[in-house]
PDBQT receptor file of N, H, CA, C and O in Angstrom, charges set to zero:
ATOM      1  N   TYR A   1     161.189  -6.296 -36.557  1.00  0.00    +0.000 N 
ATOM      2  CA  TYR A   1     160.239  -7.359 -36.350  1.00  0.00    +0.000 C 
ATOM      3  C   TYR A   1     159.137  -6.882 -35.414  1.00  0.00    +0.000 C 
ATOM      4  O   TYR A   1     159.288  -6.969 -34.195  1.00  0.00    +0.000 OA
ATOM      5  N   PRO A   2     158.040  -6.384 -35.953  1.00  0.00    +0.000 N 
ATOM      6  CA  PRO A   2     156.983  -5.824 -35.121  1.00  0.00    +0.000 C 
ATOM      7  C   PRO A   2     156.294  -6.839 -34.211  1.00  0.00    +0.000 C 
ATOM      8  O   PRO A   2     155.697  -6.452 -33.206  1.00  0.00    +0.000 OA
ATOM      9  N   ASP A   3     156.366  -8.131 -34.543  1.00  0.00    +0.000 N 
ATOM     10  H   ASP A   3     156.851  -8.445 -35.359  1.00  0.00    +0.000 HD
ATOM     11  CA  ASP A   3     155.690  -9.115 -33.697  1.00  0.00    +0.000 C 
ATOM     12  C   ASP A   3     156.541  -9.573 -32.512  1.00  0.00    +0.000 C 
ATOM     13  O   ASP A   3     156.097 -10.404 -31.721  1.00  0.00    +0.000 OA
ATOM     14  N   HIS A   4     157.754  -9.041 -32.381  1.00  0.00    +0.000 N 
ATOM     15  H   HIS A   4     158.114  -8.366 -33.024  1.00  0.00    +0.000 HD
ATOM     16  CA  HIS A   4     158.618  -9.362 -31.245  1.00  0.00    +0.000 C 
ATOM     17  C   HIS A   4     158.569  -8.222 -30.236  1.00  0.00    +0.000 C 
ATOM     18  O   HIS A   4     158.800  -7.069 -30.601  1.00  0.00    +0.000 OA
ATOM     19  N   PRO A   5     158.269  -8.526 -28.961  1.00  0.00    +0.000 N 
ATOM     20  CA  PRO A   5     158.168  -7.462 -27.973  1.00  0.00    +0.000 C 
ATOM     21  C   PRO A   5     159.522  -6.874 -27.573  1.00  0.00    +0.000 C 
ATOM     22  O   PRO A   5     159.570  -5.773 -27.023  1.00  0.00    +0.000 OA
ATOM     23  N   TRP A   6     160.611  -7.578 -27.836  1.00  0.00    +0.000 N 
ATOM     24  H   TRP A   6     160.572  -8.472 -28.283  1.00  0.00    +0.000 HD
ATOM     25  CA  TRP A   6     161.934  -7.099 -27.426  1.00  0.00    +0.000 C 
ATOM     26  C   TRP A   6     162.956  -7.659 -28.409  1.00  0.00    +0.000 C 
ATOM     27  O   TRP A   6     163.005  -8.866 -28.645  1.00  0.00    +0.000 OA
ATOM     28  N   PHE A   7     163.763  -6.783 -28.975  1.00  0.00    +0.000 N 
ATOM     29  H   PHE A   7     163.723  -5.802 -28.783  1.00  0.00    +0.000 HD
ATOM     30  CA  PHE A   7     164.758  -7.218 -29.959  1.00  0.00    +0.000 C 
ATOM     31  C   PHE A   7     165.905  -6.220 -29.958  1.00  0.00    +0.000 C 
ATOM     32  O   PHE A   7     165.678  -5.010 -29.963  1.00  0.00    +0.000 OA
ATOM     33  N   ILE A   8     167.138  -6.721 -29.952  1.00  0.00    +0.000 N 
ATOM     34  H   ILE A   8     167.323  -7.704 -29.948  1.00  0.00    +0.000 HD
ATOM     35  CA  ILE A   8     168.310  -5.840 -30.023  1.00  0.00    +0.000 C 
ATOM     36  C   ILE A   8     169.503  -6.641 -30.529  1.00  0.00    +0.000 C 
ATOM     37  O   ILE A   8     169.570  -7.857 -30.348  1.00  0.00    +0.000 OA
ATOM     38  N   GLY A   9     170.421  -5.964 -31.150  1.00  0.00    +0.000 N 
ATOM     39  H   GLY A   9     170.367  -4.977 -31.296  1.00  0.00    +0.000 HD
ATOM     40  CA  GLY A   9     171.682  -6.554 -31.573  1.00  0.00    +0.000 C 
ATOM     41  C   GLY A   9     172.806  -5.598 -31.209  1.00  0.00    +0.000 C 
ATOM     42  O   GLY A   9     172.665  -4.385 -31.361  1.00  0.00    +0.000 OA
ATOM     43  N   VAL A  10     173.906  -6.129 -30.736  1.00  0.00    +0.000 N 
ATOM     44  H   VAL A  10     174.021  -7.115 -30.613  1.00  0.00    +0.000 HD
ATOM     45  CA  VAL A  10     175.042  -5.280 -30.354  1.00  0.00    +0.000 C 
ATOM     46  C   VAL A  10     176.331  -5.854 -30.925  1.00  0.00    +0.000 C 
ATOM     47  O   VAL A  10     176.416  -7.045 -31.224  1.00  0.00    +0.000 OA
ATOM     48  N   GLN A  11     177.326  -4.998 -31.070  1.00  0.00    +0.000 N 
ATOM     49  H   GLN A  11     177.257  -4.031 -30.827  1.00  0.00    +0.000 HD
ATOM     50  CA  GLN A  11     178.642  -5.440 -31.526  1.00  0.00    +0.000 C 
ATOM     51  C   GLN A  11     179.689  -5.235 -30.439  1.00  0.00    +0.000 C 
ATOM     52  O   GLN A  11     180.878  -5.106 -30.731  1.00  0.00    +0.000 OA
ATOM     53  N   TYR A  12     179.257  -5.207 -29.217  1.00  0.00    +0.000 N 
ATOM     54  H   TYR A  12     178.291  -5.311 -28.980  1.00  0.00    +0.000 HD
ATOM     55  CA  TYR A  12     180.177  -5.098 -28.085  1.00  0.00    +0.000 C 
ATOM     56  C   TYR A  12     179.761  -6.161 -27.071  1.00  0.00    +0.000 C 
ATOM     57  O   TYR A  12     178.842  -6.935 -27.338  1.00  0.00    +0.000 OA
ATOM     58  N   HIS A  13     180.402  -6.211 -25.948  1.00  0.00    +0.000 N 
ATOM     59  H   HIS A  13     181.149  -5.583 -25.732  1.00  0.00    +0.000 HD
ATOM     60  CA  HIS A  13     180.142  -7.260 -24.960  1.00  0.00    +0.000 C 
ATOM     61  C   HIS A  13     179.600  -6.676 -23.663  1.00  0.00    +0.000 C 
ATOM     62  O   HIS A  13     180.355  -6.466 -22.714  1.00  0.00    +0.000 OA
ATOM     63  N   PRO A  14     178.279  -6.410 -23.613  1.00  0.00    +0.000 N 
ATOM     64  CA  PRO A  14     177.714  -5.841 -22.390  1.00  0.00    +0.000 C 
ATOM     65  C   PRO A  14     177.839  -6.771 -21.184  1.00  0.00    +0.000 C 
ATOM     66  O   PRO A  14     177.794  -6.314 -20.042  1.00  0.00    +0.000 OA
ATOM     67  N   GLU A  15     177.996  -8.071 -21.431  1.00  0.00    +0.000 N 
ATOM     68  H   GLU A  15     178.032  -8.442 -22.358  1.00  0.00    +0.000 HD
ATOM     69  CA  GLU A  15     178.146  -8.998 -20.301  1.00  0.00    +0.000 C 
ATOM     70  C   GLU A  15     179.411  -8.711 -19.502  1.00  0.00    +0.000 C 
ATOM     71  O   GLU A  15     179.499  -9.059 -18.325  1.00  0.00    +0.000 OA
ATOM     72  N   LEU A  16     180.394  -8.070 -20.146  1.00  0.00    +0.000 N 
ATOM     73  H   LEU A  16     180.322  -7.787 -21.103  1.00  0.00    +0.000 HD
ATOM     74  CA  LEU A  16     181.626  -7.725 -19.436  1.00  0.00    +0.000 C 
ATOM     75  C   LEU A  16     181.443  -6.501 -18.543  1.00  0.00    +0.000 C 
ATOM     76  O   LEU A  16     182.286  -6.227 -17.689  1.00  0.00    +0.000 OA
ATOM     77  N   LYS A  17     180.361  -5.773 -18.731  1.00  0.00    +0.000 N 
ATOM     78  H   LYS A  17     179.676  -5.997 -19.425  1.00  0.00    +0.000 HD
ATOM     79  CA  LYS A  17     180.067  -4.589 -17.916  1.00  0.00    +0.000 C 
ATOM     80  C   LYS A  17     179.034  -4.891 -16.833  1.00  0.00    +0.000 C 
ATOM     81  O   LYS A  17     178.663  -3.994 -16.076  1.00  0.00    +0.000 OA
ATOM     82  N   SER A  18     178.566  -6.125 -16.745  1.00  0.00    +0.000 N 
ATOM     83  H   SER A  18     178.867  -6.853 -17.360  1.00  0.00    +0.000 HD
ATOM     84  CA  SER A  18     177.548  -6.496 -15.768  1.00  0.00    +0.000 C 
ATOM     85  C   SER A  18     178.189  -7.082 -14.520  1.00  0.00    +0.000 C 
ATOM     86  O   SER A  18     179.237  -7.726 -14.569  1.00  0.00    +0.000 OA
ATOM     87  N   ARG A  19     177.527  -6.837 -13.412  1.00  0.00    +0.000 N 
ATOM     88  H   ARG A  19     176.675  -6.314 -13.372  1.00  0.00    +0.000 HD
ATOM     89  CA  ARG A  19     177.902  -7.424 -12.129  1.00  0.00    +0.000 C 
ATOM     90  C   ARG A  19     176.620  -8.003 -11.532  1.00  0.00    +0.000 C 
ATOM     91  O   ARG A  19     175.529  -7.561 -11.892  1.00  0.00    +0.000 OA
ATOM     92  N   PRO A  20     176.724  -8.982 -10.625  1.00  0.00    +0.000 N 
ATOM     93  CA  PRO A  20     175.513  -9.621 -10.096  1.00  0.00    +0.000 C 
ATOM     94  C   PRO A  20     174.471  -8.648  -9.539  1.00  0.00    +0.000 C 
ATOM     95  O   PRO A  20     173.274  -8.851  -9.747  1.00  0.00    +0.000 OA
ATOM     96  N   LEU A  21     174.893  -7.619  -8.851  1.00  0.00    +0.000 N 
ATOM     97  H   LEU A  21     175.865  -7.454  -8.682  1.00  0.00    +0.000 HD
ATOM     98  CA  LEU A  21     173.939  -6.673  -8.278  1.00  0.00    +0.000 C 
ATOM     99  C   LEU A  21     173.809  -5.396  -9.092  1.00  0.00    +0.000 C 
ATOM    100  O   LEU A  21     173.031  -4.510  -8.737  1.00  0.00    +0.000 OA
ATOM    101  N   GLU A  22     174.563  -5.294 -10.179  1.00  0.00    +0.000 N 
ATOM    102  H   GLU A  22     175.195  -6.013 -10.467  1.00  0.00    +0.000 HD
ATOM    103  CA  GLU A  22     174.497  -4.130 -11.066  1.00  0.00    +0.000 C 
ATOM    104  C   GLU A  22     174.536  -4.596 -12.521  1.00  0.00    +0.000 C 
ATOM    105  O   GLU A  22     175.552  -4.441 -13.198  1.00  0.00    +0.000 OA
ATOM    106  N   PRO A  23     173.428  -5.167 -13.002  1.00  0.00    +0.000 N 
ATOM    107  CA  PRO A  23     173.430  -5.657 -14.383  1.00  0.00    +0.000 C 
ATOM    108  C   PRO A  23     173.484  -4.502 -15.384  1.00  0.00    +0.000 C 
ATOM    109  O   PRO A  23     172.997  -3.404 -15.114  1.00  0.00    +0.000 OA
ATOM    110  N   HIS A  24     174.074  -4.766 -16.520  1.00  0.00    +0.000 N 
ATOM    111  H   HIS A  24     174.470  -5.657 -16.740  1.00  0.00    +0.000 HD
ATOM    112  CA  HIS A  24     174.072  -3.788 -17.605  1.00  0.00    +0.000 C 
ATOM    113  C   HIS A  24     172.609  -3.501 -17.960  1.00  0.00    +0.000 C 
ATOM    114  O   HIS A  24     171.791  -4.421 -17.935  1.00  0.00    +0.000 OA
ATOM    115  N   PRO A  25     172.257  -2.260 -18.286  1.00  0.00    +0.000 N 
ATOM    116  CA  PRO A  25     170.868  -1.924 -18.625  1.00  0.00    +0.000 C 
ATOM    117  C   PRO A  25     170.267  -2.810 -19.721  1.00  0.00    +0.000 C 
ATOM    118  O   PRO A  25     169.058  -3.042 -19.735  1.00  0.00    +0.000 OA
ATOM    119  N   LEU A  26     171.093  -3.297 -20.623  1.00  0.00    +0.000 N 
ATOM    120  H   LEU A  26     172.075  -3.108 -20.611  1.00  0.00    +0.000 HD
ATOM    121  CA  LEU A  26     170.608  -4.190 -21.674  1.00  0.00    +0.000 C 
ATOM    122  C   LEU A  26     169.999  -5.456 -21.069  1.00  0.00    +0.000 C 
ATOM    123  O   LEU A  26     168.918  -5.884 -21.474  1.00  0.00    +0.000 OA
ATOM    124  N   PHE A  27     170.693  -6.052 -20.101  1.00  0.00    +0.000 N 
ATOM    125  H   PHE A  27     171.571  -5.705 -19.771  1.00  0.00    +0.000 HD
ATOM    126  CA  PHE A  27     170.192  -7.273 -19.474  1.00  0.00    +0.000 C 
ATOM    127  C   PHE A  27     169.005  -6.992 -18.562  1.00  0.00    +0.000 C 
ATOM    128  O   PHE A  27     168.066  -7.785 -18.498  1.00  0.00    +0.000 OA
ATOM    129  N   ALA A  28     169.046  -5.873 -17.861  1.00  0.00    +0.000 N 
ATOM    130  H   ALA A  28     169.809  -5.229 -17.913  1.00  0.00    +0.000 HD
ATOM    131  CA  ALA A  28     167.925  -5.511 -16.996  1.00  0.00    +0.000 C 
ATOM    132  C   ALA A  28     166.651  -5.340 -17.830  1.00  0.00    +0.000 C 
ATOM    133  O   ALA A  28     165.575  -5.780 -17.426  1.00  0.00    +0.000 OA
ATOM    134  N   SER A  29     166.781  -4.706 -18.980  1.00  0.00    +0.000 N 
ATOM    135  H   SER A  29     167.656  -4.348 -19.307  1.00  0.00    +0.000 HD
ATOM    136  CA  SER A  29     165.638  -4.519 -19.875  1.00  0.00    +0.000 C 
ATOM    137  C   SER A  29     165.134  -5.859 -20.407  1.00  0.00    +0.000 C 
ATOM    138  O   SER A  29     163.926  -6.078 -20.504  1.00  0.00    +0.000 OA
ATOM    139  N   PHE A  30     166.046  -6.740 -20.746  1.00  0.00    +0.000 N 
ATOM    140  H   PHE A  30     167.027  -6.563 -20.667  1.00  0.00    +0.000 HD
ATOM    141  CA  PHE A  30     165.668  -8.059 -21.252  1.00  0.00    +0.000 C 
ATOM    142  C   PHE A  30     164.887  -8.841 -20.196  1.00  0.00    +0.000 C 
ATOM    143  O   PHE A  30     163.854  -9.437 -20.500  1.00  0.00    +0.000 OA
ATOM    144  N   ILE A  31     165.377  -8.838 -18.967  1.00  0.00    +0.000 N 
ATOM    145  H   ILE A  31     166.217  -8.353 -18.720  1.00  0.00    +0.000 HD
ATOM    146  CA  ILE A  31     164.698  -9.549 -17.882  1.00  0.00    +0.000 C 
ATOM    147  C   ILE A  31     163.328  -8.934 -17.617  1.00  0.00    +0.000 C 
ATOM    148  O   ILE A  31     162.349  -9.651 -17.408  1.00  0.00    +0.000 OA
ATOM    149  N   GLU A  32     163.263  -7.619 -17.625  1.00  0.00    +0.000 N 
ATOM    150  H   GLU A  32     164.058  -7.037 -17.795  1.00  0.00    +0.000 HD
ATOM    151  CA  GLU A  32     161.980  -6.937 -17.424  1.00  0.00    +0.000 C 
ATOM    152  C   GLU A  32     160.975  -7.334 -18.504  1.00  0.00    +0.000 C 
ATOM    153  O   GLU A  32     159.812  -7.599 -18.201  1.00  0.00    +0.000 OA
ATOM    154  N   ALA A  33     161.415  -7.375 -19.752  1.00  0.00    +0.000 N 
ATOM    155  H   ALA A  33     162.360  -7.160 -19.999  1.00  0.00    +0.000 HD
ATOM    156  CA  ALA A  33     160.530  -7.768 -20.853  1.00  0.00    +0.000 C 
ATOM    157  C   ALA A  33     160.111  -9.230 -20.724  1.00  0.00    +0.000 C 
ATOM    158  O   ALA A  33     158.965  -9.571 -21.017  1.00  0.00    +0.000 OA
ATOM    159  N   ALA A  34     161.025 -10.095 -20.289  1.00  0.00    +0.000 N 
ATOM    160  H   ALA A  34     161.956  -9.817 -20.051  1.00  0.00    +0.000 HD
ATOM    161  CA  ALA A  34     160.701 -11.514 -20.127  1.00  0.00    +0.000 C 
ATOM    162  C   ALA A  34     159.665 -11.715 -19.022  1.00  0.00    +0.000 C 
ATOM    163  O   ALA A  34     158.737 -12.511 -19.170  1.00  0.00    +0.000 OA
ATOM    164  N   VAL A  35     159.825 -10.995 -17.923  1.00  0.00    +0.000 N 
ATOM    165  H   VAL A  35     160.579 -10.349 -17.802  1.00  0.00    +0.000 HD
ATOM    166  CA  VAL A  35     158.859 -11.096 -16.829  1.00  0.00    +0.000 C 
ATOM    167  C   VAL A  35     157.491 -10.604 -17.292  1.00  0.00    +0.000 C 
ATOM    168  O   VAL A  35     156.474 -11.243 -17.026  1.00  0.00    +0.000 OA
ATOM    169  N   GLU A  36     157.471  -9.484 -17.975  1.00  0.00    +0.000 N 
ATOM    170  H   GLU A  36     158.298  -8.965 -18.191  1.00  0.00    +0.000 HD
ATOM    171  CA  GLU A  36     156.201  -8.943 -18.480  1.00  0.00    +0.000 C 
ATOM    172  C   GLU A  36     155.542  -9.920 -19.456  1.00  0.00    +0.000 C 
ATOM    173  O   GLU A  36     154.328 -10.121 -19.406  1.00  0.00    +0.000 OA
ATOM    174  N   GLN A  37     156.326 -10.518 -20.332  1.00  0.00    +0.000 N 
ATOM    175  H   GLN A  37     157.312 -10.355 -20.373  1.00  0.00    +0.000 HD
ATOM    176  CA  GLN A  37     155.787 -11.483 -21.299  1.00  0.00    +0.000 C 
ATOM    177  C   GLN A  37     155.234 -12.712 -20.585  1.00  0.00    +0.000 C 
ATOM    178  O   GLN A  37     154.208 -13.257 -20.993  1.00  0.00    +0.000 OA
ATOM    179  N   SER A  38     155.909 -13.153 -19.521  1.00  0.00    +0.000 N 
ATOM    180  H   SER A  38     156.743 -12.711 -19.190  1.00  0.00    +0.000 HD
ATOM    181  CA  SER A  38     155.439 -14.335 -18.788  1.00  0.00    +0.000 C 
ATOM    182  C   SER A  38     154.087 -14.081 -18.127  1.00  0.00    +0.000 C 
ATOM    183  O   SER A  38     153.314 -15.015 -17.916  1.00  0.00    +0.000 OA
ATOM    184  N   ARG A  39     153.802 -12.830 -17.803  1.00  0.00    +0.000 N 
ATOM    185  H   ARG A  39     154.430 -12.071 -17.975  1.00  0.00    +0.000 HD
ATOM    186  CA  ARG A  39     152.502 -12.490 -17.207  1.00  0.00    +0.000 C 
ATOM    187  C   ARG A  39     151.380 -12.542 -18.236  1.00  0.00    +0.000 C 
ATOM    188  O   ARG A  39     150.213 -12.708 -17.882  1.00  0.00    +0.000 OA
ATOM    189  N   LEU A  40     151.732 -12.399 -19.501  1.00  0.00    +0.000 N 
ATOM    190  H   LEU A  40     152.681 -12.264 -19.788  1.00  0.00    +0.000 HD
ATOM    191  CA  LEU A  40     150.732 -12.411 -20.567  1.00  0.00    +0.000 C 
ATOM    192  C   LEU A  40     150.365 -13.818 -21.008  1.00  0.00    +0.000 C 
ATOM    193  O   LEU A  40     149.334 -14.025 -21.648  1.00  0.00    +0.000 OA
ATOM    194  N   VAL A  41     151.198 -14.770 -20.670  1.00  0.00    +0.000 N 
ATOM    195  H   VAL A  41     152.036 -14.602 -20.150  1.00  0.00    +0.000 HD
ATOM    196  CA  VAL A  41     150.999 -16.152 -21.129  1.00  0.00    +0.000 C 
ATOM    197  C   VAL A  41     150.121 -16.923 -20.179  1.00  0.00    +0.000 C 
ATOM    198  O   VAL A  41     149.848 -18.101 -20.409  1.00  0.00    +0.000 OA
TER     199      VAL A  41
């Protein structure tokens, strides 16, 4: 989907590898993309 700035699908549970001060890179990337997108709006 070229019109989406961030897209991913997984078949595992990265939320089980996240901790409050050490998020899984998948979530860190998602938050970074969301913050960047909010600056464009």
